[in-house]
C-alpha positions, 0 to 999 in steps of 0.5 A, spaced: 686 654 606 681 648 608 681 645 615 676 640 613 677 633 613 677 627 617 680 628 623 679 623 630 673 628 633 668 625 628 663 629 625 655 630 628 653 634 633 657 632 640 652 629 646 655 630 653 656 625 657 656 627 665 663 626 667 665 627 661 665 635 659 671 637 658 672 632 652 665 633 649 667 640 649 675 638 645 670 634 641 666 640 639 672 644 638 675 640 633 669 639 629 669 646 629 676 647 627 674 643 621 669 647 618 671 654 620 679 654 621 682 655 629 680 662 629 673 661 627 669 659 633 667 661 640 666 657 647 659 658 646 658 655 639 663 649 643 658 649 649 652 649 643 655 643 639 657 639 645 649 640 648 651 644 654 649 651 657 654 656 654 657 657 661 658 650 663 665 650 659 668 655 664 668 650 668 675 647 665 676 653 660 677 660 661 675 662 653 677 659 647 684 660 647 684 656 652 680 651 649 684 651 642 691 650 647 688 644 649 687 641 642 693 644 639 697 640 646 694 634 644 695 635 637 702 635 638 702 628 643 699 624 637 703 627 633 709 625 637 706 618 637 706 618 630 712 619 629 715 615 634 712 609 631 714 611 623 721 612 626 722 606 630 729 608 633 732 608 626 731 601 625 732 597 621 735 601 616 736 609 618 735 612 612 730 608 611 726 610 618 728 617 616 723 616 610 718 613 614 718 619 618 717 624 613 712 619 610 708 620 617 709 628 617 705 628 611 700 623 613 699 626 620 697 632 616 693 629 611 689 624 616 688 630 622 686 636 619 684 639 625 689 638 629 694 640 624 690 646 624 691 649 631 697 645 632 700 651 626 695 656 625 693 657 631 698 663 632 697 661 639 703 664 644 707 660 647 709 664 653 701 664 655 701 656 655 707 652 657 705 646 657 704 647 649 711 649 648 714 642 651 708 637 647 711 641 640 718 640 644 716 633 645 715 632 637 720 636 634 726 631 639 723 626 634 726 629 629 732 631 632 734 624 634 733 622 627 738 628 625 743 626 629 743 619 628 743 620 621 749 625 623 752 620 627 754 615 620 759 620 618 766 622 620 766 627 626 770 632 622 764 632 617 759 632 621 754 638 620 749 640 625 744 636 627 739 641 629 740 645 623 739 639 619 733 637 623 730 644 623 731 643 615 727 637 614 722 640 619 721 646 613 721 642 608 715 637 610 712 643 613 712 646 606 710 640 602 704 638 608 702 646 608 702 646 600 700 639 597 697 635 602 691 639 606 685 639 602 683 646 600 682 651 594 689 653 596 691 645 595 697 645 589 697 640 584 702 635 583 705 631 578 707 626 583 705 624 590 706 628 595 711 622 600 715 622 593 716 629 593 719 630 600 723 624 599 727 627 593 727 633 597 730 629 603 734 625 600 738 631 595 738 633 601 743 628 604 746 628 599 749 635 599 751 634 606 755 627 604 751 624 609 751 615 608 745 612 605 744 619 600 747 616 594 
């Protein structure tokens, strides 16, 4: 698995600017996650990369895990914005907007690998970080809203459970992102764009449920 690639954290040594220590540490954590993975850094390394003393981070974070949790939370917030923008409330066409949502899922994994790793590879206990759980729920809510809108296009007596559908699509998108999008030696090669693979899978899934537009 590789976490390398472009991220909003950028590259190069982080400079600490007065009054912005928290942001400098988050940027440093993103850089370290991109290089080593979400479990591969210490808070002392983040401090060194941010250009501050080893004790300075403790003004904001009790340990590396709490810093990682903040990165993951911000990642989910960015993820939610990215998905919401792509979904556009299902306009102008629900199925087309749903396809755009899937492409947005993959583009986030591709463009924000450090955030994505912090969100999904960190193995953080959500009960210890309730804000992180809430941020993840907000991201999933975009998928749930899309599923609700698509399910509503068929008669009530033939509607599949929207929650089940949202979970299935989430699993499919995450699987494609993990196997075929994220950079690294374990990335599998495809004879087609990953977006085309996901779109075909989603359309076949919708068709199997008899949902409108899937034909």
